[in-house]
ROSE-4610 file (N, C-alpha, C; in Angstrom, 1 decimal, always signed):
// ROSE-4610
residu = [M/M/M/Q/Q/Q/E/E/E/T/T/T/S/S/S/R/R/R/L/L/L/S/S/S/W/W/W/E/E/E/D/D/D/Y/Y/Y/R/R/R/Y/Y/Y/I/I/I/L/L/L/A/A/A/I/I/I/S/S/S/R/R/R/A/A/A/D/D/D/G/G/G/A/A/A/S/S/S/K/K/K/A/A/A/A/A/A/D/D/D/I/I/I/L/L/L/G/G/G/V/V/V/N/N/N/V/V/V/S/S/S/T/T/T/A/A/A/F/F/F/R/R/R/R/R/R/L/L/L/E/E/E/K/K/K/I/I/I/E/E/E/R/R/R/S/S/S/I/I/I/E/E/E/T/T/T/L/L/L/L/L/L/F/F/F/D/D/D/R/R/R/S/S/S/R/R/R/K/K/K/G/G/G/Y/Y/Y/L/L/L/P/P/P/T/T/T/A/A/A/A/A/A/G/G/G/R/R/R/E/E/E/V/V/V/I/I/I/H/H/H/A/A/A/A/A/A/E/E/E/I/I/I/M/M/M/E/E/E/Q/Q/Q/A/A/A/A/A/A/F/F/F/S/S/S/A/A/A/D/D/D/R/R/R/I/I/I/V/V/V/T/T/T/G/G/G/H/H/H/D/D/D/Q/Q/Q/R/R/R/L/L/L/T/T/T/G/G/G/E/E/E/I/I/I/R/R/R/V/V/V/T/T/T/A/A/A/T/T/T/E/E/E/A/A/A/L/L/L/A/A/A/A/A/A/C/C/C/F/F/F/L/L/L/P/P/P/R/R/R/H/H/H/I/I/I/K/K/K/S/S/S/F/F/F/Q/Q/Q/Q/Q/Q/M/M/M/H/H/H/P/P/P/G/G/G/L/L/L/S/S/S/V/V/V/N/N/N/V/V/V/L/L/L/S/S/S/E/E/E/N/N/N/S/S/S/I/I/I/L/L/L/S/S/S/L/L/L/A/A/A/E/E/E/R/R/R/E/E/E/A/A/A/D/D/D/I/I/I/A/A/A/L/L/L/R/R/R/P/P/P/K/K/K/R/R/R/P/P/P/S/S/S/N/N/N/E/E/E/A/A/A/L/L/L/I/I/I/G/G/G/R/R/R/K/K/K/I/I/I/A/A/A/S/S/S/F/F/F/T/T/T/W/W/W/G/G/G/I/I/I/Y/Y/Y/G/G/G/N/N/N/P/P/P/D/D/D/V/V/V/V/V/V/K/K/K/A/A/A/L/L/L/G/G/G/S/S/S/S/S/S/D/D/D/D/D/D/P/P/P/K/K/K/N/N/N/L/L/L/A/A/A/G/G/G/Q/Q/Q/Q/Q/Q/F/F/F/V/V/V/V/V/V/W/W/W/T/T/T/G/G/G/S/S/S/A/A/A/L/L/L/A/A/A/V/V/V/A/A/A/S/S/S/E/E/E/E/E/E/W/W/W/L/L/L/E/E/E/K/K/K/T/T/T/V/V/V/P/P/P/G/G/G/V/V/V/K/K/K/E/E/E/P/P/P/L/L/L/K/K/K/N/N/N/L/L/L/G/G/G/M/M/M/F/F/F/A/A/A]
num = [1/1/1/2/2/2/3/3/3/4/4/4/5/5/5/6/6/6/7/7/7/8/8/8/9/9/9/10/10/10/11/11/11/12/12/12/13/13/13/14/14/14/15/15/15/16/16/16/17/17/17/18/18/18/19/19/19/20/20/20/21/21/21/22/22/22/23/23/23/24/24/24/25/25/25/26/26/26/27/27/27/28/28/28/29/29/29/30/30/30/31/31/31/32/32/32/33/33/33/34/34/34/35/35/35/36/36/36/37/37/37/38/38/38/39/39/39/40/40/40/41/41/41/42/42/42/43/43/43/44/44/44/45/45/45/46/46/46/47/47/47/48/48/48/49/49/49/50/50/50/51/51/51/52/52/52/53/53/53/54/54/54/55/55/55/56/56/56/57/57/57/58/58/58/59/59/59/60/60/60/61/61/61/62/62/62/63/63/63/64/64/64/65/65/65/66/66/66/67/67/67/68/68/68/69/69/69/70/70/70/71/71/71/72/72/72/73/73/73/74/74/74/75/75/75/76/76/76/77/77/77/78/78/78/79/79/79/80/80/80/81/81/81/82/82/82/83/83/83/84/84/84/85/85/85/86/86/86/87/87/87/88/88/88/89/89/89/90/90/90/91/91/91/92/92/92/93/93/93/94/94/94/95/95/95/96/96/96/97/97/97/98/98/98/99/99/99/100/100/100/101/101/101/102/102/102/103/103/103/104/104/104/105/105/105/106/106/106/107/107/107/108/108/108/109/109/109/110/110/110/111/111/111/112/112/112/113/113/113/114/114/114/115/115/115/116/116/116/117/117/117/118/118/118/119/119/119/120/120/120/121/121/121/122/122/122/123/123/123/124/124/124/125/125/125/126/126/126/127/127/127/128/128/128/129/129/129/130/130/130/131/131/131/132/132/132/133/133/133/134/134/134/135/135/135/136/136/136/137/137/137/138/138/138/139/139/139/140/140/140/141/141/141/142/142/142/143/143/143/144/144/144/145/145/145/146/146/146/147/147/147/148/148/148/149/149/149/150/150/150/151/151/151/152/152/152/153/153/153/154/154/154/155/155/155/156/156/156/157/157/157/158/158/158/159/159/159/160/160/160/161/161/161/162/162/162/163/163/163/164/164/164/165/165/165/166/166/166/167/167/167/168/168/168/169/169/169/170/170/170/171/171/171/172/172/172/173/173/173/174/174/174/175/175/175/176/176/176/177/177/177/178/178/178/179/179/179/180/180/180/181/181/181/182/182/182/183/183/183/184/184/184/185/185/185/186/186/186/187/187/187/188/188/188/189/189/189/190/190/190/191/191/191/192/192/192/193/193/193/194/194/194/195/195/195/196/196/196/197/197/197/198/198/198/199/199/199/200/200/200/201/201/201/202/202/202/203/203/203/204/204/204/205/205/205/206/206/206/207/207/207/208/208/208/209/209/209/210/210/210/211/211/211/212/212/212/213/213/213/214/214/214/215/215/215/216/216/216/217/217/217/218/218/218/219/219/219/220/220/220/221/221/221/222/222/222/223/223/223/224/224/224/225/225/225/226/226/226/227/227/227/228/228/228]
x = [-101.1/-101.9/-102.0/-102.8/-103.5/-102.6/-101.4/-100.9/-102.0/-102.1/-102.6/-102.0/-102.4/-102.0/-101.3/-100.4/-99.9/-100.9/-100.8/-101.5/-103.0/-104.0/-105.0/-105.8/-107.1/-107.8/-107.1/-106.9/-106.8/-105.4/-104.2/-103.0/-102.9/-103.7/-103.4/-104.7/-105.6/-106.0/-104.8/-104.3/-103.0/-102.0/-102.0/-100.7/-101.5/-102.3/-103.1/-103.4/-103.3/-103.7/-102.0/-101.3/-100.0/-99.8/-99.8/-98.9/-100.3/-101.3/-102.4/-102.1/-101.3/-101.1/-99.6/-99.1/-97.4/-96.9/-97.1/-96.3/-97.4/-97.0/-97.6/-98.4/-97.6/-98.1/-99.6/-99.7/-100.6/-101.9/-101.7/-102.4/-103.0/-102.5/-102.7/-104.4/-104.2/-105.9/-106.5/-106.5/-107.4/-107.7/-107.0/-107.6/-108.0/-107.6/-108.7/-107.7/-106.2/-105.9/-104.4/-104.1/-102.5/-101.6/-100.4/-99.3/-98.2/-98.6/-97.5/-98.1/-99.2/-99.9/-100.0/-99.6/-99.5/-98.0/-97.3/-95.7/-95.4/-96.3/-95.8/-96.6/-97.7/-98.6/-98.1/-97.0/-96.2/-95.5/-94.4/-93.0/-93.8/-94.5/-95.2/-95.8/-96.5/-96.5/-95.2/-94.3/-93.1/-92.0/-92.1/-91.7/-92.5/-93.6/-93.9/-94.2/-93.9/-93.9/-92.3/-91.1/-89.7/-89.6/-90.6/-90.1/-90.3/-89.7/-89.5/-90.5/-91.8/-92.8/-92.6/-92.0/-91.9/-90.4/-89.9/-88.2/-88.4/-88.5/-88.7/-87.4/-88.2/-87.1/-87.8/-86.9/-87.4/-88.6/-88.6/-89.6/-91.0/-90.8/-92.4/-91.6/-92.8/-92.8/-93.0/-91.9/-91.9/-92.1/-92.7/-93.5/-91.8/-91.5/-90.4/-91.0/-90.4/-91.3/-91.6/-91.8/-92.4/-93.6/-93.7/-94.7/-95.4/-95.0/-96.3/-97.1/-96.4/-97.4/-98.3/-97.4/-98.9/-99.7/-99.5/-100.5/-101.4/-101.2/-102.0/-102.7/-102.4/-103.0/-104.4/-103.7/-104.8/-105.9/-105.7/-106.7/-107.7/-107.0/-108.1/-109.0/-108.2/-109.3/-110.3/-109.7/-110.9/-111.7/-111.5/-112.8/-114.1/-113.0/-113.9/-114.7/-114.4/-115.2/-116.0/-115.8/-116.8/-118.2/-117.6/-118.6/-119.8/-119.0/-119.8/-120.8/-120.1/-121.1/-122.1/-121.5/-123.1/-124.0/-123.6/-124.3/-125.2/-125.1/-125.5/-126.5/-126.3/-126.8/-128.2/-127.9/-128.7/-130.0/-130.1/-130.9/-131.7/-131.0/-132.1/-132.7/-134.3/-135.2/-135.7/-134.9/-135.2/-134.0/-133.3/-132.1/-132.6/-131.4/-131.3/-129.7/-129.8/-128.3/-128.3/-127.3/-126.6/-125.9/-126.6/-126.0/-125.6/-124.1/-123.1/-123.3/-124.0/-123.8/-122.7/-121.9/-121.2/-121.4/-121.3/-121.4/-121.0/-120.8/-120.6/-121.1/-120.8/-121.5/-122.5/-122.5/-123.4/-124.8/-124.9/-125.4/-126.1/-125.3/-125.7/-126.6/-126.4/-127.3/-128.7/-128.5/-129.7/-130.2/-129.7/-130.6/-130.5/-130.1/-130.4/-131.4/-131.5/-132.8/-134.1/-134.4/-135.6/-136.3/-135.4/-135.2/-135.1/-134.7/-134.0/-135.5/-136.5/-137.7/-138.4/-138.4/-139.1/-138.5/-137.1/-136.0/-136.4/-136.5/-136.2/-137.8/-139.1/-140.2/-140.0/-139.4/-139.7/-138.2/-137.1/-136.5/-136.5/-137.3/-137.4/-136.5/-136.1/-135.0/-133.3/-133.2/-132.2/-131.8/-131.0/-131.0/-129.8/-129.7/-128.7/-128.1/-126.5/-125.4/-125.2/-124.9/-124.6/-123.1/-122.3/-121.1/-120.9/-120.9/-120.3/-119.2/-118.8/-117.2/-117.1/-116.2/-115.9/-114.3/-113.8/-113.0/-113.5/-112.9/-113.5/-112.9/-114.1/-114.0/-113.9/-113.7/-112.8/-114.4/-115.0/-116.0/-114.9/-113.8/-113.4/-112.6/-112.7/-111.6/-113.0/-114.6/-115.6/-115.5/-115.3/-115.2/-116.4/-117.5/-118.6/-119.3/-120.6/-121.3/-121.8/-122.5/-122.7/-122.3/-121.9/-121.0/-121.8/-122.0/-123.0/-121.9/-121.7/-120.8/-120.8/-119.9/-120.3/-119.6/-119.2/-118.8/-118.4/-118.6/-118.7/-117.1/-117.2/-116.4/-115.0/-113.9/-112.8/-112.6/-113.1/-112.6/-113.2/-112.9/-113.7/-114.5/-113.9/-114.9/-116.1/-116.5/-117.4/-118.9/-119.8/-120.8/-121.5/-121.6/-122.2/-123.2/-124.6/-125.3/-126.2/-126.1/-126.5/-127.9/-127.7/-129.2/-129.7/-128.8/-128.9/-128.3/-128.5/-127.8/-127.5/-126.0/-125.8/-126.3/-126.6/-126.2/-125.5/-124.6/-123.8/-123.7/-123.6/-123.8/-122.3/-122.6/-121.7/-121.7/-121.8/-122.0/-120.9/-121.3/-120.7/-120.8/-120.6/-120.9/-121.5/-123.3/-123.9/-123.2/-122.3/-122.3/-120.6/-120.0/-118.9/-119.2/-120.6/-120.9/-121.5/-121.7/-122.2/-121.1/-120.6/-119.5/-118.8/-118.7/-118.2/-119.4/-120.4/-121.5/-122.5/-123.1/-124.0/-123.3/-124.4/-124.1/-124.0/-125.0/-125.2/-124.4/-123.7/-122.4/-120.6/-120.8/-119.6/-118.1/-118.4/-117.2/-116.4/-118.0/-117.7/-116.6/-116.3/-116.3/-114.5/-114.3/-112.9/-111.5/-110.7/-109.4/-109.9/-111.2/-111.1/-110.6/-110.6/-110.3/-111.7/-111.2/-112.5/-112.7/-113.4/-113.3/-114.1/-113.7/-113.6/-113.5/-114.0/-113.8/-113.1/-112.0/-111.3/-111.0/-111.0/-110.4/-111.9/-112.7/-113.7/-113.8/-114.1/-114.5/-115.5/-116.6/-117.5/-116.5/-115.5/-114.6/-114.0/-113.2/-113.2/-113.8/-114.8/-116.0/-116.3/-116.3/-116.7/-115.7/-114.4/-113.5/-113.3/-113.5/-113.1/-114.7/-115.9/-116.5/-116.7/-115.6/-115.7/-114.6/-113.3/-112.5/-112.4/-113.8/-114.5/-115.5/-116.2/-117.3/-116.6/-115.5/-115.1/-113.8/-113.3/-112.3/-111.2/-110.0/-108.6/-108.6/-109.8/-110.0/-108.7/-108.3/-107.1/-107.9/-106.2/-106.2/-106.4/-105.5/-105.3/-106.6/-106.8/-108.0/-108.2/-109.8/-109.6/-111.5/-111.7/-112.9/-114.3/-113.8/-114.9/-115.9/-116.2/-117.2/-116.7/-118.0/-117.7/-118.6/-119.0/-119.9/-120.0/-121.4/-121.8/-122.5]
y = [+174.2/+173.2/+173.7/+173.0/+173.4/+171.9/+171.8/+171.1/+170.2/+169.3/+168.1/+167.7/+168.3/+168.0/+166.8/+166.2/+165.0/+164.3/+165.0/+164.0/+164.1/+162.9/+163.3/+163.1/+163.5/+163.5/+162.3/+160.9/+159.8/+160.3/+160.5/+160.7/+162.0/+162.6/+163.7/+163.4/+162.4/+161.6/+160.9/+160.0/+159.7/+160.0/+161.5/+162.5/+162.8/+163.3/+163.7/+162.7/+161.4/+160.1/+159.8/+159.7/+160.0/+160.7/+161.8/+163.1/+163.4/+162.8/+162.8/+161.7/+160.8/+159.3/+159.0/+160.6/+160.1/+159.0/+158.5/+157.2/+156.5/+156.0/+155.2/+153.5/+153.1/+152.3/+152.5/+153.7/+153.7/+154.2/+155.3/+155.7/+154.5/+153.2/+152.0/+152.2/+151.8/+151.2/+152.7/+153.8/+154.8/+154.8/+154.4/+154.4/+152.9/+152.0/+151.1/+150.2/+149.8/+149.3/+148.9/+148.0/+147.5/+147.9/+147.6/+148.2/+148.8/+147.6/+147.7/+149.0/+148.8/+149.6/+150.9/+151.2/+152.9/+153.0/+152.1/+152.5/+153.0/+151.8/+152.0/+153.4/+153.4/+154.6/+156.2/+156.4/+157.1/+156.7/+156.7/+156.2/+156.8/+156.2/+156.6/+158.3/+158.3/+160.2/+160.7/+160.3/+160.9/+161.0/+160.1/+159.9/+160.5/+161.0/+161.1/+163.1/+163.1/+164.9/+165.0/+164.2/+164.4/+165.3/+165.0/+165.5/+164.8/+164.7/+164.1/+165.0/+164.3/+165.0/+164.6/+163.9/+163.5/+162.7/+163.3/+162.9/+161.6/+160.9/+158.9/+158.2/+158.7/+158.5/+157.6/+157.1/+156.0/+156.8/+158.0/+158.9/+159.0/+158.8/+158.9/+159.9/+160.1/+160.9/+162.1/+163.0/+164.8/+165.1/+166.3/+166.6/+167.8/+167.6/+168.5/+169.7/+170.8/+172.2/+171.9/+171.1/+171.3/+170.1/+169.0/+168.6/+169.3/+170.2/+171.1/+171.3/+172.3/+172.9/+172.2/+170.8/+169.8/+169.4/+169.7/+169.0/+170.2/+171.5/+172.3/+172.4/+172.2/+172.3/+171.3/+170.2/+168.8/+168.9/+169.9/+170.3/+171.3/+171.9/+172.9/+172.3/+171.3/+170.3/+169.4/+169.2/+168.2/+169.0/+170.9/+171.1/+171.7/+171.7/+172.2/+171.0/+169.7/+168.7/+168.5/+168.5/+168.0/+169.8/+170.7/+171.9/+170.8/+170.6/+170.7/+169.0/+168.9/+167.4/+168.2/+168.9/+169.3/+170.4/+171.2/+171.2/+170.4/+169.3/+168.3/+167.8/+167.6/+167.1/+167.8/+169.2/+170.3/+170.3/+169.8/+169.8/+168.5/+167.9/+166.5/+166.4/+166.2/+166.1/+164.8/+163.7/+162.3/+162.1/+162.8/+162.6/+161.0/+160.4/+158.7/+159.1/+157.6/+157.4/+158.1/+158.5/+158.6/+160.1/+161.1/+162.2/+162.1/+162.8/+162.1/+163.9/+164.1/+165.6/+165.6/+166.3/+166.6/+167.7/+167.4/+168.6/+168.4/+169.5/+168.9/+167.9/+167.6/+166.8/+167.4/+168.7/+169.2/+169.3/+169.7/+170.2/+169.0/+167.5/+166.4/+165.8/+166.1/+165.1/+166.3/+167.7/+168.6/+169.2/+169.8/+170.3/+169.1/+168.5/+168.2/+166.8/+166.2/+164.8/+165.6/+166.6/+167.2/+167.8/+167.7/+168.3/+167.0/+166.1/+164.8/+164.1/+164.0/+163.3/+164.3/+165.6/+166.3/+166.3/+166.3/+166.5/+164.9/+163.8/+162.7/+162.6/+162.9/+163.1/+163.8/+165.1/+165.7/+164.9/+164.3/+163.9/+161.7/+161.3/+159.8/+158.8/+159.4/+158.2/+158.3/+159.9/+160.3/+159.6/+158.7/+158.4/+159.5/+159.8/+161.0/+160.0/+160.3/+159.8/+160.9/+161.2/+162.6/+161.8/+162.4/+162.3/+163.6/+162.9/+163.8/+163.6/+164.6/+164.9/+166.4/+166.7/+167.5/+168.0/+167.5/+167.5/+168.3/+169.4/+169.5/+168.8/+167.9/+167.3/+168.0/+167.2/+168.2/+168.3/+169.0/+169.1/+168.6/+169.3/+169.6/+168.0/+167.4/+165.7/+164.6/+165.3/+164.5/+163.4/+163.8/+163.2/+163.4/+164.7/+165.0/+165.6/+165.4/+166.7/+167.8/+167.7/+169.0/+169.3/+170.4/+170.7/+171.7/+171.3/+172.4/+172.6/+173.9/+174.7/+175.8/+176.5/+177.6/+178.5/+178.4/+179.9/+179.6/+180.3/+180.9/+180.0/+179.5/+178.7/+179.9/+179.6/+180.3/+180.2/+178.6/+178.4/+178.7/+179.2/+179.7/+179.2/+177.8/+176.8/+176.2/+176.4/+176.0/+177.1/+176.9/+177.6/+177.5/+178.6/+178.9/+179.1/+179.2/+180.1/+179.9/+181.0/+181.3/+180.8/+179.4/+178.7/+179.5/+179.7/+179.8/+180.9/+181.5/+181.9/+181.7/+181.8/+181.1/+182.5/+182.2/+182.6/+182.6/+183.5/+182.7/+184.0/+182.7/+183.2/+182.8/+183.7/+183.1/+183.0/+181.9/+181.4/+181.0/+181.2/+181.2/+180.9/+180.6/+180.7/+181.7/+181.6/+183.3/+184.3/+184.0/+184.9/+185.2/+184.3/+185.2/+186.3/+185.9/+186.9/+187.9/+187.8/+188.7/+190.0/+189.3/+190.4/+190.9/+190.4/+191.3/+192.5/+192.4/+193.9/+193.0/+193.6/+193.5/+192.4/+191.5/+190.7/+190.8/+191.9/+192.3/+193.1/+193.6/+193.9/+193.1/+193.3/+192.2/+193.1/+194.2/+194.9/+194.9/+194.4/+193.9/+192.7/+191.5/+190.5/+190.7/+191.9/+192.3/+191.9/+190.9/+190.5/+189.4/+188.2/+187.5/+186.5/+185.3/+183.8/+183.2/+181.9/+181.4/+179.8/+178.8/+177.5/+177.5/+176.8/+176.7/+175.6/+175.3/+174.0/+173.9/+173.0/+173.4/+171.9/+171.9/+170.8/+171.1/+172.3/+171.7/+173.3/+173.3/+174.2/+175.3/+174.9/+175.3/+175.9/+175.2/+175.6/+177.1/+176.9/+178.6/+179.7/+179.3/+180.4/+181.1/+180.4/+180.5/+181.4/+181.0/+181.8/+183.1/+183.3/+184.4/+184.7/+184.7/+185.5/+186.3/+185.6/+185.6/+186.9/+186.5/+187.7/+188.7/+189.2/+190.0/+190.9/+189.7/+190.5/+191.0/+189.7/+190.5/+190.8/+192.4/+193.3/+192.6/+192.4/+191.7/+190.3/+189.7/+188.2/+187.3/+186.8/+185.5/+184.6/+184.0/+182.7/+181.7/+181.7/+180.6/+179.9/+178.7/+178.4/+178.6/+178.9/+179.0/+178.8/+178.5/+177.6/+179.5/+180.3/+181.2/+180.9/+180.1/+180.0/+179.3/+179.0/+178.5/+179.3/+178.9/+179.4/+178.7/+178.5/+178.0/+178.4]
z = [+23.0/+23.7/+25.3/+25.5/+27.3/+28.0/+29.3/+29.4/+30.6/+30.4/+31.6/+32.7/+33.9/+35.3/+35.2/+35.9/+36.0/+37.1/+38.2/+39.2/+39.1/+39.5/+39.4/+41.4/+41.6/+43.0/+43.8/+43.0/+43.6/+44.5/+43.0/+43.8/+45.2/+44.9/+45.8/+47.5/+47.2/+48.3/+48.6/+48.0/+48.7/+49.5/+48.9/+49.4/+51.0/+50.5/+51.7/+53.5/+52.8/+53.8/+54.8/+53.7/+53.9/+54.8/+54.6/+55.2/+56.7/+56.7/+58.0/+58.9/+58.4/+59.0/+59.6/+58.9/+58.7/+58.3/+57.6/+57.0/+56.1/+54.9/+54.0/+54.6/+56.0/+56.4/+57.5/+57.9/+58.7/+57.5/+56.5/+55.3/+54.9/+54.9/+53.4/+54.5/+56.1/+56.1/+56.1/+56.3/+55.6/+54.4/+53.6/+52.3/+51.9/+53.1/+52.5/+51.5/+51.3/+50.5/+51.2/+50.6/+51.6/+51.3/+52.5/+52.9/+51.9/+50.4/+49.2/+48.3/+48.2/+46.7/+47.6/+48.9/+49.6/+49.5/+49.6/+48.7/+47.7/+46.9/+45.3/+44.7/+45.2/+44.7/+45.3/+46.1/+46.5/+45.3/+45.3/+44.6/+43.2/+42.5/+41.4/+41.2/+42.1/+42.4/+42.0/+42.8/+43.2/+41.5/+41.4/+39.8/+38.7/+38.5/+37.5/+37.6/+39.0/+39.1/+39.1/+39.1/+39.8/+40.5/+41.8/+42.7/+44.0/+45.2/+46.1/+47.4/+47.6/+48.6/+50.1/+50.2/+51.4/+52.1/+53.2/+53.5/+54.5/+54.2/+55.2/+55.9/+57.1/+58.4/+59.4/+60.2/+61.4/+62.3/+62.4/+63.1/+62.0/+60.9/+60.0/+58.6/+57.8/+56.6/+56.9/+56.7/+57.3/+55.6/+55.4/+53.7/+53.7/+52.8/+52.0/+51.8/+51.2/+51.3/+49.6/+48.7/+47.9/+48.4/+48.9/+49.8/+50.5/+51.0/+51.9/+51.1/+49.6/+48.7/+48.3/+48.0/+47.0/+48.5/+49.5/+50.3/+50.4/+50.9/+51.0/+49.3/+48.6/+47.2/+47.2/+48.0/+47.4/+48.9/+50.0/+51.2/+50.4/+49.9/+48.9/+48.0/+47.0/+46.6/+47.2/+48.4/+49.3/+49.4/+50.4/+51.0/+49.5/+48.4/+47.7/+47.0/+47.0/+46.8/+48.0/+49.4/+50.6/+50.2/+49.5/+49.4/+48.4/+47.3/+46.2/+46.5/+47.2/+47.7/+48.7/+49.6/+50.8/+49.9/+48.7/+47.5/+46.8/+46.5/+45.8/+46.9/+48.0/+48.9/+49.9/+49.4/+49.9/+48.7/+47.6/+46.5/+46.6/+46.9/+47.5/+48.5/+48.2/+49.1/+49.6/+49.0/+50.1/+50.2/+51.2/+52.6/+52.7/+52.9/+53.5/+53.8/+54.8/+55.4/+56.7/+57.2/+58.8/+58.4/+59.6/+59.9/+61.3/+61.2/+62.6/+63.0/+64.2/+65.1/+66.3/+66.0/+66.9/+67.8/+69.3/+70.4/+71.4/+72.3/+73.8/+74.7/+75.2/+76.6/+77.0/+77.3/+77.8/+76.8/+75.6/+74.4/+73.9/+74.1/+73.6/+74.4/+76.0/+77.2/+77.1/+77.4/+77.5/+76.5/+75.0/+74.0/+72.7/+72.5/+71.3/+71.4/+72.0/+72.9/+72.4/+72.3/+72.5/+71.6/+70.3/+69.0/+67.5/+68.2/+67.2/+66.8/+67.6/+67.5/+66.1/+66.2/+65.0/+64.2/+64.3/+63.1/+61.7/+63.3/+62.0/+61.6/+62.2/+61.8/+60.3/+60.1/+58.9/+57.8/+58.1/+57.3/+57.9/+57.6/+58.2/+57.5/+56.7/+55.5/+56.5/+57.4/+58.0/+59.1/+59.9/+61.2/+62.0/+63.5/+63.7/+64.9/+64.9/+65.1/+66.1/+67.3/+68.0/+68.8/+68.3/+68.8/+70.2/+71.2/+72.5/+72.6/+72.4/+72.2/+72.9/+74.2/+74.2/+73.8/+73.0/+71.9/+70.8/+70.0/+68.8/+67.4/+66.6/+66.2/+64.6/+63.9/+62.1/+61.2/+60.9/+59.8/+58.4/+58.3/+57.1/+56.5/+57.6/+57.9/+57.3/+57.5/+57.9/+59.0/+60.1/+61.1/+61.7/+61.5/+61.7/+60.8/+60.5/+59.6/+60.1/+60.8/+61.8/+62.7/+63.4/+64.4/+65.6/+66.8/+67.7/+68.7/+67.9/+69.1/+69.5/+71.1/+71.1/+70.5/+69.6/+69.2/+67.5/+66.7/+65.3/+65.1/+63.9/+63.3/+62.8/+62.9/+62.3/+61.0/+60.7/+59.0/+58.3/+56.7/+55.8/+55.5/+55.6/+54.3/+54.9/+56.3/+56.9/+56.8/+57.0/+57.0/+58.2/+59.3/+60.1/+60.5/+61.3/+61.6/+63.1/+63.5/+64.9/+65.3/+66.4/+66.7/+67.6/+68.8/+70.4/+71.3/+72.5/+72.8/+73.8/+74.6/+76.2/+77.5/+78.6/+79.4/+80.6/+80.5/+81.7/+83.2/+84.2/+85.6/+86.5/+87.6/+88.8/+89.9/+90.7/+91.4/+92.5/+93.9/+94.8/+96.2/+97.6/+98.5/+98.8/+99.6/+99.5/+100.4/+101.8/+102.6/+101.9/+101.1/+100.3/+99.3/+99.0/+97.7/+98.3/+99.4/+100.1/+100.8/+101.1/+101.8/+100.5/+99.4/+98.4/+97.3/+98.2/+98.0/+96.6/+96.0/+94.8/+93.8/+94.2/+92.9/+91.7/+91.7/+90.4/+89.2/+89.9/+89.4/+89.6/+88.2/+88.2/+88.7/+88.6/+89.2/+90.6/+91.1/+93.0/+92.7/+91.8/+92.1/+91.1/+91.4/+90.3/+91.1/+90.4/+91.5/+91.6/+91.6/+92.5/+91.6/+92.3/+91.5/+91.5/+90.6/+90.4/+89.8/+90.3/+89.4/+88.9/+87.7/+86.1/+85.4/+84.6/+83.8/+82.5/+82.2/+81.0/+80.0/+78.9/+77.9/+77.0/+76.6/+75.7/+74.9/+73.9/+73.3/+74.1/+75.1/+75.8/+77.0/+77.3/+78.6/+78.3/+76.3/+76.1/+76.2/+75.8/+75.5/+76.7/+77.7/+78.9/+80.2/+79.7/+80.1/+79.8/+77.9/+77.5/+78.1/+78.4/+78.5/+80.2/+80.9/+82.4/+82.3/+81.5/+81.6/+81.1/+80.1/+79.1/+80.5/+81.6/+82.3/+83.8/+84.2/+85.2/+85.5/+85.6/+86.0/+86.9/+86.0/+86.6/+87.2/+86.3/+86.9/+87.4/+87.9/+88.2/+88.0/+87.1/+87.0/+87.8/+89.0/+89.7/+90.5/+90.7/+91.3/+92.6/+93.3/+94.6/+94.8/+96.1/+96.3/+96.2/+95.9/+95.8/+95.1/+93.9/+93.1/+91.5/+90.7/+89.9/+88.9/+87.6/+86.7/+85.4/+85.1/+84.0/+83.2]
């Protein structure tokens, strides 16, 4: 006879929350339960599998070797549940509720507004909540439903589609640029320094573009110019 798993999805959900919150106290808020319930649930789980999943200390809850394996399994289950949810939602022709779209500040201000009206005309039951963040929100943890990013996602559980192309340009003081030669040839800018911005996915993509386009580009900042 096939052995039945001793852990339910609800058990795995508690384990994930405790791991991400670094303790049962903070996890209780995420789970919508009181602290004692979260404590008792974890103790019950560990007794049922006869394995300690977290080492408790004043600094927080540190997963044991077994705990890390269980957390990894829970993450896989969570991704599968989210994938199934997306499939079911995709077959529902009467979409209602809120959809959260995360994008960089530039995309949220300059790109999304012109498309939201036509989208809502197609799906009048949906309201669009735009999260203007230069930091990357996690789709896996349901911080957002759709993300507009300047590069293809590396997480295999996510589905990505190219919808547009970026065109990068290099800008600078006309006299400085003229002294360097033809601005049409990036090789003439070899070894120069650039003013760039940091702290976002778009910034990372632009830095990668600059490094591939201009030979020997230097990292320290200088008032030669900036690209966007």
